[in-house]
A tleap script that builds the chain and sets N, CA, C and O, in Angstrom:
source leaprc.protein.ff14SB
mol = sequence {
  NMET ARG GLU ASN GLN SER THR ARG ALA VAL
  PHE HIE LYS ALA LEU GLN LYS ALA GLN GLU
  SER ASN ALA ALA ARG ILE ASN LEU ILE ARG
  LEU ALA LEU GLY GLU ILE ALA GLU LEU ASP
  LYS ASP ALA ILE GLN ARG HIE TRP ASP GLU
  LEU SER LYS GLY THR LEU LEU GLU TYR ALA
  ALA VAL HIE PHE ARG SER ILE HIE ALA GLU
  ALA GLN CYS MET ALA CYS PHE LYS LYS TYR
  HIE PRO ALA ASP GLY LYS ILE HIE CYS PRO
  HIE CYS GLY SER PHE GLY ALA LYS ILE LEU
  SER GLY GLU GLU PHE HIE PHE GLU SER ILE
  GLU THR GLU CGLU
}
set mol.1.N position { 4.319 9.219 2.468 }
set mol.1.CA position { 5.314 8.232 2.063 }
set mol.1.C position { 5.127 6.919 2.823 }
set mol.1.O position { 5.222 5.841 2.237 }
set mol.2.N position { 4.863 7.011 4.121 }
set mol.2.CA position { 4.649 5.793 4.910 }
set mol.2.C position { 3.449 5.023 4.398 }
set mol.2.O position { 3.453 3.792 4.383 }
set mol.3.N position { 2.410 5.755 3.973 }
set mol.3.CA position { 1.207 5.094 3.475 }
set mol.3.C position { 1.521 4.255 2.244 }
set mol.3.O position { 0.985 3.158 2.086 }
set mol.4.N position { 2.393 4.769 1.365 }
set mol.4.CA position { 2.730 4.059 0.139 }
set mol.4.C position { 3.369 2.710 0.464 }
set mol.4.O position { 2.935 1.682 -0.056 }
set mol.5.N position { 4.375 2.702 1.302 }
set mol.5.CA position { 5.064 1.457 1.636 }
set mol.5.C position { 4.156 0.507 2.417 }
set mol.5.O position { 4.118 -0.692 2.141 }
set mol.6.N position { 3.434 1.042 3.380 }
set mol.6.CA position { 2.539 0.205 4.188 }
set mol.6.C position { 1.423 -0.387 3.339 }
set mol.6.O position { 1.096 -1.568 3.460 }
set mol.7.N position { 0.845 0.441 2.480 }
set mol.7.CA position { -0.250 -0.029 1.625 }
set mol.7.C position { 0.251 -1.089 0.655 }
set mol.7.O position { -0.434 -2.080 0.401 }
set mol.8.N position { 1.431 -0.882 0.122 }
set mol.8.CA position { 2.017 -1.852 -0.817 }
set mol.8.C position { 2.173 -3.223 -0.156 }
set mol.8.O position { 1.836 -4.241 -0.759 }
set mol.9.N position { 2.678 -3.256 1.068 }
set mol.9.CA position { 2.875 -4.523 1.781 }
set mol.9.C position { 1.538 -5.219 2.047 }
set mol.9.O position { 1.410 -6.425 1.834 }
set mol.10.N position { 0.550 -4.461 2.510 }
set mol.10.CA position { -0.769 -5.025 2.803 }
set mol.10.C position { -1.459 -5.462 1.512 }
set mol.10.O position { -2.120 -6.500 1.477 }
set mol.11.N position { -1.303 -4.669 0.458 }
set mol.11.CA position { -1.899 -5.007 -0.834 }
set mol.11.C position { -1.383 -6.352 -1.335 }
set mol.11.O position { -2.166 -7.187 -1.788 }
set mol.12.N position { -0.078 -6.566 -1.258 }
set mol.12.CA position { 0.498 -7.814 -1.761 }
set mol.12.C position { 0.009 -9.025 -0.954 }
set mol.12.O position { -0.170 -10.110 -1.508 }
set mol.13.N position { -0.205 -8.838 0.340 }
set mol.13.CA position { -0.758 -9.920 1.158 }
set mol.13.C position { -2.200 -10.223 0.726 }
set mol.13.O position { -2.583 -11.386 0.604 }
set mol.14.N position { -2.992 -9.173 0.498 }
set mol.14.CA position { -4.383 -9.355 0.065 }
set mol.14.C position { -4.441 -9.992 -1.324 }
set mol.14.O position { -5.274 -10.865 -1.568 }
set mol.15.N position { -3.574 -9.566 -2.227 }
set mol.15.CA position { -3.540 -10.129 -3.575 }
set mol.15.C position { -3.171 -11.613 -3.543 }
set mol.15.O position { -3.734 -12.420 -4.283 }
set mol.16.N position { -2.229 -11.955 -2.685 }
set mol.16.CA position { -1.839 -13.357 -2.529 }
set mol.16.C position { -3.036 -14.195 -2.059 }
set mol.16.O position { -3.290 -15.273 -2.595 }
set mol.17.N position { -3.759 -13.700 -1.068 }
set mol.17.CA position { -4.934 -14.419 -0.568 }
set mol.17.C position { -6.018 -14.517 -1.638 }
set mol.17.O position { -6.681 -15.547 -1.755 }
set mol.18.N position { -6.200 -13.458 -2.415 }
set mol.18.CA position { -7.192 -13.461 -3.494 }
set mol.18.C position { -6.838 -14.508 -4.543 }
set mol.18.O position { -7.710 -15.236 -5.018 }
set mol.19.N position { -5.562 -14.584 -4.904 }
set mol.19.CA position { -5.121 -15.566 -5.897 }
set mol.19.C position { -5.278 -16.990 -5.369 }
set mol.19.O position { -5.643 -17.896 -6.118 }
set mol.20.N position { -5.003 -17.186 -4.084 }
set mol.20.CA position { -5.143 -18.506 -3.470 }
set mol.20.C position { -6.598 -18.965 -3.407 }
set mol.20.O position { -6.873 -20.165 -3.393 }
set mol.21.N position { -7.527 -18.012 -3.370 }
set mol.21.CA position { -8.944 -18.349 -3.240 }
set mol.21.C position { -9.546 -18.884 -4.539 }
set mol.21.O position { -10.615 -19.493 -4.518 }
set mol.22.N position { -8.870 -18.662 -5.672 }
set mol.22.CA position { -9.359 -19.066 -6.991 }
set mol.22.C position { -10.759 -18.530 -7.280 }
set mol.22.O position { -11.523 -19.161 -8.010 }
set mol.23.N position { -11.098 -17.391 -6.723 }
set mol.23.CA position { -12.419 -16.792 -6.922 }
set mol.23.C position { -12.472 -16.053 -8.249 }
set mol.23.O position { -11.465 -15.538 -8.735 }
set mol.24.N position { -13.666 -16.013 -8.823 }
set mol.24.CA position { -13.868 -15.288 -10.076 }
set mol.24.C position { -13.842 -13.783 -9.837 }
set mol.24.O position { -13.445 -13.007 -10.705 }
set mol.25.N position { -14.272 -13.390 -8.648 }
set mol.25.CA position { -14.346 -11.963 -8.333 }
set mol.25.C position { -14.146 -11.758 -6.832 }
set mol.25.O position { -14.600 -12.561 -6.016 }
set mol.26.N position { -13.463 -10.675 -6.484 }
set mol.26.CA position { -13.282 -10.280 -5.090 }
set mol.26.C position { -14.223 -9.104 -4.839 }
set mol.26.O position { -14.096 -8.063 -5.482 }
set mol.27.N position { -15.151 -9.259 -3.922 }
set mol.27.CA position { -16.138 -8.208 -3.645 }
set mol.27.C position { -15.692 -7.215 -2.582 }
set mol.27.O position { -15.978 -6.022 -2.680 }
set mol.28.N position { -14.989 -7.712 -1.563 }
set mol.28.CA position { -14.671 -6.871 -0.417 }
set mol.28.C position { -13.317 -7.239 0.170 }
set mol.28.O position { -12.971 -8.415 0.287 }
set mol.29.N position { -12.559 -6.216 0.537 }
set mol.29.CA position { -11.288 -6.384 1.236 }
set mol.29.C position { -11.462 -5.740 2.603 }
set mol.29.O position { -11.929 -4.605 2.701 }
set mol.30.N position { -11.093 -6.448 3.647 }
set mol.30.CA position { -11.157 -5.875 4.994 }
set mol.30.C position { -9.739 -5.617 5.495 }
set mol.30.O position { -8.897 -6.513 5.536 }
set mol.31.N position { -9.505 -4.357 5.874 }
set mol.31.CA position { -8.224 -3.946 6.425 }
set mol.31.C position { -8.448 -3.429 7.840 }
set mol.31.O position { -9.509 -2.881 8.138 }
set mol.32.N position { -7.470 -3.598 8.703 }
set mol.32.CA position { -7.541 -3.080 10.067 }
set mol.32.C position { -6.534 -1.943 10.192 }
set mol.32.O position { -5.386 -2.064 9.764 }
set mol.33.N position { -6.983 -0.831 10.789 }
set mol.33.CA position { -6.142 0.353 10.946 }
set mol.33.C position { -6.294 0.889 12.362 }
set mol.33.O position { -7.393 1.249 12.783 }
set mol.34.N position { -5.198 0.939 13.087 }
set mol.34.CA position { -5.210 1.459 14.444 }
set mol.34.C position { -5.489 2.950 14.468 }
set mol.34.O position { -5.058 3.693 13.586 }
set mol.35.N position { -6.225 3.381 15.500 }
set mol.35.CA position { -6.627 4.781 15.551 }
set mol.35.C position { -5.469 5.743 15.794 }
set mol.35.O position { -5.625 6.945 15.579 }
set mol.36.N position { -4.308 5.249 16.236 }
set mol.36.CA position { -3.139 6.115 16.383 }
set mol.36.C position { -1.983 5.627 15.493 }
set mol.36.O position { -0.814 5.805 15.834 }
set mol.37.N position { -2.315 5.025 14.377 }
set mol.37.CA position { -1.315 4.443 13.485 }
set mol.37.C position { -0.506 5.480 12.715 }
set mol.37.O position { 0.486 5.128 12.077 }
set mol.38.N position { -0.903 6.736 12.759 }
set mol.38.CA position { -0.223 7.802 12.031 }
set mol.38.C position { -0.190 7.535 10.527 }
set mol.38.O position { 0.763 7.898 9.837 }
set mol.39.N position { -1.237 6.904 10.042 }
set mol.39.CA position { -1.425 6.671 8.619 }
set mol.39.C position { -2.755 7.300 8.222 }
set mol.39.O position { -3.732 7.229 8.968 }
set mol.40.N position { -2.785 7.910 7.057 }
set mol.40.CA position { -3.999 8.568 6.577 }
set mol.40.C position { -4.829 7.600 5.749 }
set mol.40.O position { -4.370 7.079 4.732 }
set mol.41.N position { -6.064 7.366 6.198 }
set mol.41.CA position { -6.945 6.407 5.522 }
set mol.41.C position { -7.196 6.804 4.071 }
set mol.41.O position { -7.239 5.933 3.202 }
set mol.42.N position { -7.363 8.088 3.786 }
set mol.42.CA position { -7.600 8.538 2.412 }
set mol.42.C position { -6.385 8.282 1.525 }
set mol.42.O position { -6.528 7.898 0.364 }
set mol.43.N position { -5.194 8.494 2.073 }
set mol.43.CA position { -3.965 8.226 1.306 }
set mol.43.C position { -3.821 6.733 1.047 }
set mol.43.O position { -3.401 6.326 -0.036 }
set mol.44.N position { -4.167 5.918 2.036 }
set mol.44.CA position { -4.132 4.462 1.850 }
set mol.44.C position { -5.078 4.065 0.731 }
set mol.44.O position { -4.719 3.269 -0.137 }
set mol.45.N position { -6.290 4.617 0.746 }
set mol.45.CA position { -7.285 4.303 -0.281 }
set mol.45.C position { -6.781 4.710 -1.667 }
set mol.45.O position { -6.955 3.959 -2.627 }
set mol.46.N position { -6.162 5.880 -1.785 }
set mol.46.CA position { -5.617 6.328 -3.087 }
set mol.46.C position { -4.533 5.381 -3.585 }
set mol.46.O position { -4.527 4.996 -4.754 }
set mol.47.N position { -3.614 5.006 -2.693 }
set mol.47.CA position { -2.551 4.072 -3.086 }
set mol.47.C position { -3.146 2.719 -3.461 }
set mol.47.O position { -2.706 2.083 -4.419 }
set mol.48.N position { -4.146 2.287 -2.702 }
set mol.48.CA position { -4.804 1.003 -2.981 }
set mol.48.C position { -5.420 1.029 -4.377 }
set mol.48.O position { -5.254 0.086 -5.151 }
set mol.49.N position { -6.128 2.108 -4.693 }
set mol.49.CA position { -6.773 2.240 -5.999 }
set mol.49.C position { -5.751 2.163 -7.130 }
set mol.49.O position { -6.010 1.539 -8.159 }
set mol.50.N position { -4.595 2.793 -6.945 }
set mol.50.CA position { -3.534 2.754 -7.958 }
set mol.50.C position { -2.960 1.348 -8.097 }
set mol.50.O position { -2.787 0.848 -9.208 }
set mol.51.N position { -2.668 0.721 -6.974 }
set mol.51.CA position { -2.070 -0.612 -6.991 }
set mol.51.C position { -2.999 -1.676 -7.567 }
set mol.51.O position { -2.542 -2.615 -8.219 }
set mol.52.N position { -4.300 -1.532 -7.328 }
set mol.52.CA position { -5.241 -2.586 -7.702 }
set mol.52.C position { -5.640 -2.583 -9.177 }
set mol.52.O position { -6.224 -3.554 -9.659 }
set mol.53.N position { -5.333 -1.505 -9.896 }
set mol.53.CA position { -5.709 -1.440 -11.319 }
set mol.53.C position { -5.146 -2.633 -12.073 }
set mol.53.O position { -3.952 -2.927 -12.014 }
set mol.54.N position { -6.050 -3.320 -12.790 }
set mol.54.CA position { -5.637 -4.461 -13.604 }
set mol.54.C position { -5.416 -5.746 -12.820 }
set mol.54.O position { -4.895 -6.718 -13.368 }
set mol.55.N position { -5.803 -5.771 -11.538 }
set mol.55.CA position { -5.632 -6.979 -10.723 }
set mol.55.C position { -7.000 -7.520 -10.299 }
set mol.55.O position { -8.035 -6.909 -10.567 }
set mol.56.N position { -6.984 -8.665 -9.641 }
set mol.56.CA position { -8.206 -9.259 -9.090 }
set mol.56.C position { -8.898 -8.339 -8.090 }
set mol.56.O position { -10.100 -8.468 -7.856 }
set mol.57.N position { -8.157 -7.422 -7.505 }
set mol.57.CA position { -8.685 -6.563 -6.447 }
set mol.57.C position { -9.231 -5.231 -6.952 }
set mol.57.O position { -9.706 -4.415 -6.162 }
set mol.58.N position { -9.167 -5.009 -8.262 }
set mol.58.CA position { -9.513 -3.695 -8.814 }
set mol.58.C position { -10.918 -3.222 -8.446 }
set mol.58.O position { -11.096 -2.043 -8.140 }
set mol.59.N position { -11.897 -4.080 -8.466 }
set mol.59.CA position { -13.280 -3.656 -8.242 }
set mol.59.C position { -13.796 -3.994 -6.843 }
set mol.59.O position { -14.983 -3.834 -6.559 }
set mol.60.N position { -12.918 -4.452 -5.990 }
set mol.60.CA position { -13.327 -4.794 -4.622 }
set mol.60.C position { -13.458 -3.535 -3.776 }
set mol.60.O position { -12.630 -2.628 -3.856 }
set mol.61.N position { -14.501 -3.493 -2.972 }
set mol.61.CA position { -14.656 -2.401 -2.004 }
set mol.61.C position { -13.659 -2.638 -0.871 }
set mol.61.O position { -13.368 -3.780 -0.515 }
set mol.62.N position { -13.146 -1.559 -0.315 }
set mol.62.CA position { -12.198 -1.658 0.794 }
set mol.62.C position { -12.892 -1.155 2.059 }
set mol.62.O position { -13.392 -0.032 2.110 }
set mol.63.N position { -12.909 -2.018 3.079 }
set mol.63.CA position { -13.525 -1.662 4.361 }
set mol.63.C position { -12.421 -1.578 5.419 }
set mol.63.O position { -11.612 -2.495 5.565 }
set mol.64.N position { -12.404 -0.472 6.145 }
set mol.64.CA position { -11.435 -0.286 7.222 }
set mol.64.C position { -12.099 -0.536 8.569 }
set mol.64.O position { -13.140 0.047 8.874 }
set mol.65.N position { -11.499 -1.399 9.367 }
set mol.65.CA position { -11.938 -1.607 10.750 }
set mol.65.C position { -10.971 -0.857 11.642 }
set mol.65.O position { -9.758 -1.053 11.561 }
set mol.66.N position { -11.502 -0.005 12.487 }
set mol.66.CA position { -10.670 0.781 13.388 }
set mol.66.C position { -10.307 -0.051 14.616 }
set mol.66.O position { -11.165 -0.686 15.229 }
set mol.67.N position { -9.032 -0.035 14.961 }
set mol.67.CA position { -8.559 -0.742 16.149 }
set mol.67.C position { -8.394 0.270 17.279 }
set mol.67.O position { -7.668 1.256 17.154 }
set mol.68.N position { -9.073 0.006 18.361 }
set mol.68.CA position { -9.070 0.869 19.542 }
set mol.68.C position { -7.647 0.970 20.113 }
set mol.68.O position { -6.949 -0.036 20.238 }
set mol.69.N position { -7.236 2.177 20.451 }
set mol.69.CA position { -5.904 2.390 21.026 }
set mol.69.C position { -5.933 2.168 22.536 }
set mol.69.O position { -6.884 2.549 23.218 }
set mol.70.N position { -4.880 1.549 23.038 }
set mol.70.CA position { -4.720 1.374 24.471 }
set mol.70.C position { -3.241 1.505 24.810 }
set mol.70.O position { -2.379 0.976 24.108 }
set mol.71.N position { -2.965 2.217 25.896 }
set mol.71.CA position { -1.599 2.402 26.364 }
set mol.71.C position { -1.518 2.003 27.824 }
set mol.71.O position { -2.524 1.964 28.532 }
set mol.72.N position { -0.291 1.704 28.267 }
set mol.72.CA position { -0.072 1.408 29.676 }
set mol.72.C position { 0.993 2.358 30.183 }
set mol.72.O position { 2.089 2.428 29.628 }
set mol.73.N position { 0.670 3.086 31.234 }
set mol.73.CA position { 1.594 4.046 31.823 }
set mol.73.C position { 2.792 3.300 32.402 }
set mol.73.O position { 2.627 2.267 33.050 }
set mol.74.N position { 3.986 3.817 32.171 }
set mol.74.CA position { 5.194 3.185 32.686 }
set mol.74.C position { 5.537 3.689 34.093 }
set mol.74.O position { 6.487 3.210 34.711 }
set mol.75.N position { 4.764 4.652 34.593 }
set mol.75.CA position { 4.977 5.147 35.956 }
set mol.75.C position { 4.023 4.461 36.940 }
set mol.75.O position { 4.454 3.915 37.955 }
set mol.76.N position { 2.722 4.494 36.628 }
set mol.76.CA position { 1.733 3.907 37.555 }
set mol.76.C position { 1.198 2.559 37.061 }
set mol.76.O position { 0.475 1.878 37.788 }
set mol.77.N position { 1.546 2.172 35.835 }
set mol.77.CA position { 1.192 0.891 35.215 }
set mol.77.C position { -0.296 0.698 34.947 }
set mol.77.O position { -0.743 -0.420 34.691 }
set mol.78.N position { -1.065 1.784 35.003 }
set mol.78.CA position { -2.488 1.685 34.667 }
set mol.78.C position { -2.662 1.792 33.156 }
set mol.78.O position { -1.906 2.479 32.470 }
set mol.79.N position { -3.680 1.093 32.660 }
set mol.79.CA position { -3.990 1.134 31.232 }
set mol.79.C position { -5.006 2.234 30.974 }
set mol.79.O position { -5.859 2.529 31.812 }
set mol.80.N position { -4.892 2.841 29.780 }
set mol.80.CA position { -5.817 3.920 29.420 }
set mol.80.C position { -5.913 4.072 27.912 }
set mol.80.O position { -5.069 3.586 27.160 }
set mol.81.N position { -6.969 4.762 27.492 }
set mol.81.CA position { -7.157 5.099 26.085 }
set mol.81.C position { -6.525 6.473 25.847 }
set mol.81.O position { -6.913 7.448 26.492 }
set mol.82.N position { -5.560 6.561 24.931 }
set mol.82.CA position { -4.924 7.858 24.671 }
set mol.82.C position { -5.927 8.844 24.049 }
set mol.82.O position { -6.314 8.684 22.891 }
set mol.83.N position { -6.340 9.847 24.805 }
set mol.83.CA position { -7.301 10.844 24.323 }
set mol.83.C position { -6.674 11.666 23.208 }
set mol.83.O position { -5.578 12.202 23.372 }
set mol.84.N position { -7.361 11.768 22.078 }
set mol.84.CA position { -6.873 12.518 20.911 }
set mol.84.C position { -5.497 12.042 20.456 }
set mol.84.O position { -4.731 12.817 19.883 }
set mol.85.N position { -5.182 10.778 20.705 }
set mol.85.CA position { -3.897 10.222 20.292 }
set mol.85.C position { -2.726 10.672 21.145 }
set mol.85.O position { -1.581 10.358 20.817 }
set mol.86.N position { -2.970 11.392 22.223 }
set mol.86.CA position { -1.914 11.898 23.107 }
set mol.86.C position { -1.554 10.835 24.140 }
set mol.86.O position { -2.423 10.284 24.815 }
set mol.87.N position { -0.272 10.561 24.248 }
set mol.87.CA position { 0.208 9.565 25.190 }
set mol.87.C position { 0.517 10.287 26.506 }
set mol.87.O position { 1.669 10.594 26.812 }
set mol.88.N position { -0.527 10.543 27.258 }
set mol.88.CA position { -0.433 11.267 28.531 }
set mol.88.C position { -1.357 10.567 29.518 }
set mol.88.O position { -2.569 10.529 29.308 }
set mol.89.N position { -0.805 10.019 30.578 }
set mol.89.CA position { -1.591 9.223 31.524 }
set mol.89.C position { -2.619 10.092 32.258 }
set mol.89.O position { -2.257 11.073 32.907 }
set mol.90.N position { -3.885 9.730 32.153 }
set mol.90.CA position { -4.918 10.493 32.851 }
set mol.90.C position { -4.949 10.196 34.356 }
set mol.90.O position { -5.629 10.888 35.113 }
set mol.91.N position { -4.209 9.165 34.785 }
set mol.91.CA position { -4.203 8.768 36.194 }
set mol.91.C position { -3.120 9.491 36.996 }
set mol.91.O position { -3.375 9.969 38.102 }
set mol.92.N position { -1.901 9.569 36.431 }
set mol.92.CA position { -0.793 10.162 37.191 }
set mol.92.C position { -0.115 11.333 36.475 }
set mol.92.O position { 0.718 12.023 37.063 }
set mol.93.N position { -0.473 11.558 35.199 }
set mol.93.CA position { 0.096 12.680 34.457 }
set mol.93.C position { 1.394 12.384 33.732 }
set mol.93.O position { 1.944 13.269 33.075 }
set mol.94.N position { 1.895 11.169 33.832 }
set mol.94.CA position { 3.152 10.801 33.186 }
set mol.94.C position { 2.995 10.764 31.660 }
set mol.94.O position { 1.909 10.530 31.131 }
set mol.95.N position { 4.119 11.004 30.977 }
set mol.95.CA position { 4.121 10.917 29.513 }
set mol.95.C position { 4.768 9.622 29.014 }
set mol.95.O position { 4.737 9.355 27.813 }
set mol.96.N position { 5.335 8.835 29.875 }
set mol.96.CA position { 5.959 7.581 29.472 }
set mol.96.C position { 4.936 6.470 29.411 }
set mol.96.O position { 4.266 6.183 30.403 }
set mol.97.N position { 4.809 5.838 28.251 }
set mol.97.CA position { 3.807 4.785 28.111 }
set mol.97.C position { 4.249 3.733 27.115 }
set mol.97.O position { 5.058 3.989 26.223 }
set mol.98.N position { 3.709 2.569 27.288 }
set mol.98.CA position { 3.874 1.476 26.337 }
set mol.98.C position { 2.569 1.382 25.549 }
set mol.98.O position { 1.492 1.273 26.136 }
set mol.99.N position { 2.663 1.425 24.236 }
set mol.99.CA position { 1.474 1.296 23.391 }
set mol.99.C position { 1.122 -0.187 23.310 }
set mol.99.O position { 1.931 -1.008 22.877 }
set mol.100.N position { -0.091 -0.514 23.730 }
set mol.100.CA position { -0.550 -1.906 23.699 }
set mol.100.C position { -1.304 -2.230 22.413 }
set mol.100.O position { -1.216 -3.346 21.900 }
set mol.101.N position { -2.038 -1.261 21.898 }
set mol.101.CA position { -2.767 -1.458 20.646 }
set mol.101.C position { -3.107 -0.095 20.045 }
set mol.101.O position { -3.079 0.934 20.720 }
set mol.102.N position { -3.428 -0.127 18.753 }
set mol.102.CA position { -3.846 1.098 18.072 }
set mol.102.C position { -2.888 1.594 17.023 }
set mol.102.O position { -3.198 2.552 16.315 }
set mol.103.N position { -1.714 0.965 16.896 }
set mol.103.CA position { -0.750 1.382 15.873 }
set mol.103.C position { -0.739 0.441 14.668 }
set mol.103.O position { 0.027 0.650 13.727 }
set mol.104.N position { -1.569 -0.577 14.691 }
set mol.104.CA position { -1.551 -1.613 13.661 }
set mol.104.C position { -2.124 -1.132 12.329 }
set mol.104.O position { -2.940 -0.212 12.272 }
set mol.105.N position { -1.674 -1.779 11.275 }
set mol.105.CA position { -2.279 -1.678 9.949 }
set mol.105.C position { -2.010 -3.001 9.267 }
set mol.105.O position { -0.860 -3.345 8.996 }
set mol.106.N position { -3.079 -3.750 8.987 }
set mol.106.CA position { -2.881 -5.049 8.343 }
set mol.106.C position { -4.125 -5.502 7.576 }
set mol.106.O position { -5.228 -4.991 7.768 }
set mol.107.N position { -3.900 -6.469 6.714 }
set mol.107.CA position { -4.958 -7.143 5.940 }
set mol.107.C position { -5.658 -8.110 6.885 }
set mol.107.O position { -5.017 -8.821 7.659 }
set mol.108.N position { -7.006 -8.122 6.806 }
set mol.108.CA position { -7.771 -9.054 7.632 }
set mol.108.C position { -8.395 -10.175 6.815 }
set mol.108.O position { -8.181 -11.349 7.116 }
set mol.109.N position { -9.173 -9.828 5.775 }
set mol.109.CA position { -9.857 -10.880 5.021 }
set mol.109.C position { -10.374 -10.353 3.686 }
set mol.109.O position { -10.372 -9.151 3.420 }
set mol.110.N position { -10.817 -11.302 2.856 }
set mol.110.CA position { -11.450 -10.960 1.587 }
set mol.110.C position { -12.806 -11.639 1.526 }
set mol.110.O position { -13.029 -12.669 2.162 }
set mol.111.N position { -13.696 -11.056 0.765 }
set mol.111.CA position { -15.003 -11.649 0.507 }
set mol.111.C position { -15.035 -11.903 -1.002 }
set mol.111.O position { -14.804 -10.992 -1.797 }
set mol.112.N position { -15.322 -13.143 -1.387 }
set mol.112.CA position { -15.242 -13.520 -2.799 }
set mol.112.C position { -16.605 -13.901 -3.369 }
set mol.112.O position { -17.582 -14.125 -2.654 }
set mol.113.N position { -16.609 -13.961 -4.690 }
set mol.113.CA position { -17.776 -14.463 -5.414 }
set mol.113.C position { -17.262 -15.626 -6.233 }
set mol.113.O position { -16.312 -15.484 -7.003 }
set mol.114.N position { -17.875 -16.750 -6.071 }
set mol.114.CA position { -17.412 -17.959 -6.787 }
set mol.114.C position { -17.764 -17.932 -8.248 }
set mol.114.O position { -17.444 -18.870 -8.978 }
savepdb mol mol.pdb
quit
């Protein structure tokens, strides 16, 4: 369910940019997806395929760029990469952390054909 709403929002942003470009064809869409975003890339692709039918984006390839996850421990304040998406500080063992990156999902760019 989250994928549907998230994909819809990103799709509309990409469609707006495609329309603004006045391109005859859109070849590639670049999306960014955080490695701990709790969104399924395959579900996003399925929703994208459904949404894009009959639009400028229908035949564009979709490329996902993975965003590296980083957290900061709220006990020892050291930064770390959450192993397997687990928010557990490898330095002090604390479970309290601030997510600095890796939860994002957004439109990045389009590649057009004039």
